[in-house]
N, C-alpha and C positions, 0 to 999 in steps of 0.2 A: 315351610315351603310357601311362597306366595307366587301366585300367578294372575296378573291383571290384563285384562285387555281392554280395548277402546269402550266396550260397554259393560265396563266392570263386572267381567264372568266369573268363573269360580275362583274363591281366595281361601285357602286352608288355613286354619287357626291352630295353633299350639296351644296346648293346655294354660301355658304361662301368658300367652296373650289374653286367652280368655279372662282370666283372672286381672290381668290389667285393664281390659276394657271394663268389665265389670266395677273396677274401683274407679275409673275414670267417670262412669257413668254415674255413680253414686255421688261423687265428689263435687262434679263440674257441671250436672244436666242444667242448671238454671243459666250457667253462663254459655252453655250449648245452645239453650232455647233463645238467649238473645241473639247469639251470633247469627243464628239461621232465621232469625225474625228481622233483622235489620236489612235485609236485602229487598227490601219493598213488597206491597202487596201483590205484585205478580207472581213471585219466586217466595215467598215466605211460607213456613210449615202449615198455617191455615189455609191459604189458598191451594196447596197443593194437597192437602188432606181433602180439601172440598172436590178438588178435580178429579182425585184419586178414587172416593166414595163414588163420583157419580159415574165415571167410567167402570168402577166394579159393578155397580148397581146396572148399569145399562149390560153389561156382559152377563151376568146373573139373571136378569130378566129374560135375556134371549134362551139361555140354558136351562133355566128352571132350578138353578142351585141357589142355595142360602148363603148370603153374603156374609164374609168373614169380617172381622171390626179391621178398621183402616189402619195400616200398619206401617211405619216409618221405614225402620229398620229391623231385621231378625239377625239375629246372631245364632247358628247352631254351633255349639262347641261339645262335641262327642267324645266321648272316653269308651275304653272296650265294655265299661260298666253302666253307665248313664249319660244321657244325651238332655242336659237342661238347656232349655229353651229362652234366650232372653230377648224381649221386645219393648220398644217404646208403645204404650197404649193411646188409645184415641187422643189424650190430651198433648201429646208428644214430650210430656215433662217426668212420666213414671216410666221407672224399667220394672218390671213384673216379670215373673219367672215362672215357668210350668216343667212338672217332667215330661220328658220326651222317651221313645223308645231307644233301645239300644241300637248302635249302628257300630260297623266295623271301622272305628277311626276315620270317620268323614266329618271334615270341619268346613263349613260352606258359609259365607257372609253373604245373604240374600239382598241385595239392593240392586235393581233392575232385574236382568235377566238371570235364569239360573239354569242348569242343565236338568233335561228331562221334564223342563215345565211347560215347554210349548207341546200343544196337541194333546194335552191331558196324559204326560208320558207315565207310562204305565209302572216305571221304577220308581217314582216319585211321588210322596204323600202329601204334597203341595200343592193346591190348585195353582191352574194354570192362570194367575190374576196380576202376577207382577211383570210387567214388561218395564225396558230400561226408557223407553218415552213417558212412562208414569212417574219417574223421578227427577227434577231438575237437577242441572249439572253441579248448582252448588252442595246439594244434599248428598250427591255421589262422592263429591271433593272431600265432603266432611267425614263420608264414611272411611274413605281410603285414609283420611288425616287419623280418624283413630285406631285404624288397623296398625300404621305405622308407628302410632306413639306406643301401641300395646307391643310390639313387636321389638322396638327401641327398650323399652321396660323390662320384657322377657330377657334379652340379651343381656341387658345392664345389669341383670341379677348376678352376673357373674363377675363385674367390673366394679360395680359402685359400690356406695354405702347403702345396704338395704334398711338398717334399722336408724332411727333418729339419732343425733349425737349425743352420748352421754358421757361426763367425766369420768377420769379415772380413779377409781376408788382410792381413799387414803386408809381404809381400815383392813386392808388386806396383808397378812405374814408372810413372811418367807416361809413356803410348805416344802415338806419332804419329797425328796424325788421318787420314794417308794411308798408315798400316798399314806404315810402316817396319820395324817389329819383326814382324810376324806372317810365320809360317810357311809360305809358299805352297808346295805341293808340286811346282811347275815354275818356270821362270824367266818373268818378266812382259817384255812389251813395250810401248810407249807410243806413240799416235798423237796429234799435235796436232790439234785441233778447234777450234770456236768456237762459244761457247753463249751467246745472247742478248748478241751483243758482246763476251763475254770469252774471253781465250785460256785455254784449258783442255787437257788430256791424259787421255785415256781410256787405262787399263791394261788389258791381258789376257794370257791365257796361252795360247801356240800350240804345242801337244804333236803331235808327228811320230807315225804309228802305229810300233808296237813289232812287232805281228805281220805275216803278209801284207797289204799294202796291196790295200782293197777300193777306193779312188777318191772315197770318200764323208767328208764332215766333218760333224762334231756340234758344234752351238752349245749351251754350257750357261749357263743364265739363273739367276744366284743369287736367295735371299731376301731379305727386307728386311732381317733381324737379322745378315745376313753378307756376305762378299765371297766372290769365287772361291776362297778358301783352302779351303773344306769339301767340297771337291768331289773330294779325291785318290782316293778308292776309286771313284767313278765313272770319273774318267778313267783310272784305269789298266785297268779292265773294258773301255773304250773301245778305246783304244789297242790293247790286246791282241788286240781283234777285228778290227785293220786299219784302225780309224778315224782321220781326223785330227782333232782336238779344239782347238776355240777356248772360251775361257773370260773374257768381258769383266767388269771390275768395271765396273758402269754409275757415270756421273756422280754424284757424292755418297757413293759407297761405296769402300770398300777402299783401293787405291793411286791411284784416279782423284781428279781435282782436286774441291773441295769449293765451288763455286760459290753464291753468294748469288743465286738466280734461281726463276723458276717452275719447278717440276717437271710433268712430263706424262708419259703413256707413249706418246704420239707423237714427241716429242721423244727420249725414250730409244730408241725403235725406231729413229728416223732415226740417231743416233750408233752403233746397233750395225751397221746397213747400212754407214756408213762405214768400218768395219772390215772389211768384206767387201769393200767396194771397194777398200780400201788392200792388201788380201792377194790381189786379183783371184780371188776364190771366187765363184763362180756361184749356188750351192746348197747350202744346210746343210740338216741335220736339226736341229730344235729340241727341248730338254728343258728345260723352265722349270720350277723349284721354288719353291711359296710365292709370294712377289711376283712371282718370275720367272715363275710362270705364267700371271700377268696380263699380262706384259709380252710373252711368248712367244706370247699368243694374239694381243695388239695388232700385234707384228711380222707376223705370219703374214698377218694382214688388211691390213695397210698395204704388206707386199712380198712378194704372194702369189707371185711368179715367182722369190723367193729360197728359198722354202723346199719341201723334198720332204716331209717328215712332221713332226709336231708331239706332244710327249708333254708332258702338261698335270699335274705332280708334285705332289700335296698342295699344291693352289692355295689361296690366299685369294682373297677378290673372289667367291665363289661366289653371291653376292646383292649386290643395290644397296642400300648401308646408306644410301642417302640417305632413304630412306621409312623408316627405323627410327629416325632421330634426327637432331636439329639439327647442322649442323656446328660445330663449336669454331672459334674464330679461331686464328690462328698466334701471337698473344701470348698466349693461354690454353696452347696445347700449349708453348710455348717455355718459359714459367713452370715447368711440370712437368716439362719434359725437362731443364731446370738441376737440378732436385733427384735427378735418377737416380744411384745408387750401387751399391756391388756387391749388397748385399741385393735391391735392386729388379729390380736386371739377373737376378739369380740367379732371383726369383720370377718374371720375365717369362718366361724361356728354360723354367722347369720346366713351364710350360704343354705344353710339346714332350712330355712323358713323363707327363702325367696322367692316362694309361691304366694306366702303369705304372711308378710311381717308382723302380723298381728298374732300370729303362732308363737312368736318368742315370748316365752314365760319365765318363772323363776327358775326352774330346772336347768334350762339351758344358760342362764345367768349365772346359776351356781356352778355348772363346769366350769364357764368361763373364767368364772375368779378361781377355782381351783388350778387350771392350767397356768392361769398368771402369776399365783404365787409359786410355781415352779420356777419360773423365771426369777424371782427374787433370792431365789437359793444359792447359797456358795456353791453346790453341785450341778447348776445350771449348765455350766458348760460341758460336764460329763453326760447329762439328760440330752444337750442339744446335740452331742457327737451321735448318741443312739438314735435319736429321732434322724438325723441326715442318713445313718445307715439303712433304717428301715425304709425311709423314702426312696432307696435305691432298691430295696427290695421290690417295692409296690411297682416300681418300673420294669426290673428285669425278672420278674418271674412272674409272668401271667397266666392265668387259669382259663382262659377261653377255650384252650385246647383239651382240657380236662373234662370238659361237659359231655363229650361223646362217651366217655369211659365210666360214667356213673351208673350204676345198675340198681338203683333203689327209687322208690317212689319220691320224687323231688317236686317241691313247690317254689316256684319263680314268684316271691312274694313281695309286697310293702305298699308304700305309698306312691299313687300314680304320678304327684307331680313333685318328682326328684330332678333337680336342675343340676346336679353335679356334673353330668354329661353335656351340659348347653339345654336346648329346650325340652322338655317333660317328653315330647313325642320320642325324642330320640332314647331316652331312657327307657319307654314302654315298649319300641322296637326291639331294642337289645334283650330286654327280659323276655320278650316272646321268643326271639332266637334262642336265647338258654333253653326256654323250655321244651322249644319244638327239638333241640340238638340232644336231650337226652333220649337215649335210645329205648326201644321197646314199649314205646308210649307212656314211660314213667313220668313223664314232664308234664305241670301243671302250672297255669299262670292264674294269680289273683291278685289285681293290683287294685286299691283302694282310692277312689278319687278325692281330690281336696287334700291331700296329704302329702307331705315331703320325705326329707331323707331318714328322718328320725321320728317315724310316726307314732310309736309308743310314748316319746315324750308329747305328742301333740295330743292324741286321741287314743287313749289306752283302750276305752270300752269299744272301739271300731277294729282294734288290731288283735288284742289278745284272744277275743272269743274263736275267730277263723283260725289263727294258728293253733290254737287247743284243739280244735275240731279236725285238723289236717294230723295231727300228731295221734290223737284217738283213733283214727282209723287205723292205725298199724297194732293197737292193741288186741292181743290175743293171736298174733301171727298172721291177721289178715293184712293184704297190700292192696 
């Protein structure tokens, strides 16, 4: 959301814009300095800094206050956890940062005047020292230019190439659509079940605790672009804490069968409950990532007696998309899916690091290659149809109406810079709504700044400890 007045009043920044601005300053500060300095001695930065400093000195001498460093432009980019403050220093050439105190989702660009600064505003911790007349027009224009550039970069993460170009690898062999070649962190079991009168099998990992046994089991539910294979670091953190861990590959994913049949979250929840029945497990703590967050929500409302705690981890489906666009037919989705190749797969997964392309690592590349290998298989048309049917499930079966029917402690959790819904601020707001909608005060919100849609592949050391800590609160029957 941007609001610009003639004096460059309050301008709100999303987290994605903050990252874009920061990146821009880092890479282009010399060009920026040259641009600002080229407007002559009357309006260049040195002249403005001098006049600004003199004005500040006069004001502070009259008030008895200590003058702060001369500042060209300060960007406050607050999240619910942290408010880093970025500013040009006295030279105008360096971007420095310092921690600020947390504020409730306020993002204000301070170039010229700002709310609450006049008359020593009681609700503003910034001194009344920056007035519009202290800043030349060319500097204000430059700040607006940077803001627009950041906004374009944030929005562009949804439609542009986020990563630098890379050639299609020539060493990828056709892969089995049941993920026979995929490197799973632990062995899989199989359970024979029936889906729409078809005999199928659902695969799952069942990992015993490695630490002192605490008597509780955690069920991990994977996202749409993955199977259970990407949960390795989370599994290790949980079993070290004494949890038994179950990780199903839902029907249509990973090592499980790929039937051509209708897909919906109720059926997937029922298949998951069959695993618990087979293993004679009465209760689990559920952690659902991405699409798994939707399934975990539905599982919790369909089988409330089976769930002790729920973690909805960077979920998709935070809004009912049926009111935003009409549904594509399966045939339309199928024709598009058949065209998927390495480049389109890489482009799709790169959205997970739209907040920070440097977060792309070997794990993301590995999973890109796995998905690309399926497109080379003779069975790809079958898997493409399955994925098309699942795509309609994600559209037709929203879970936002389930939130009010969750009756266990629930953590709305993940990386704060998730861009799949658009600006990160939109994701943060919907995660807040999720937590507040869970009744009886059972909802809680915890978002980690600087991380995107798959945080455990970016920074497991920041994700696993708070996840384990929330689950450990439920040990011994406490809630």
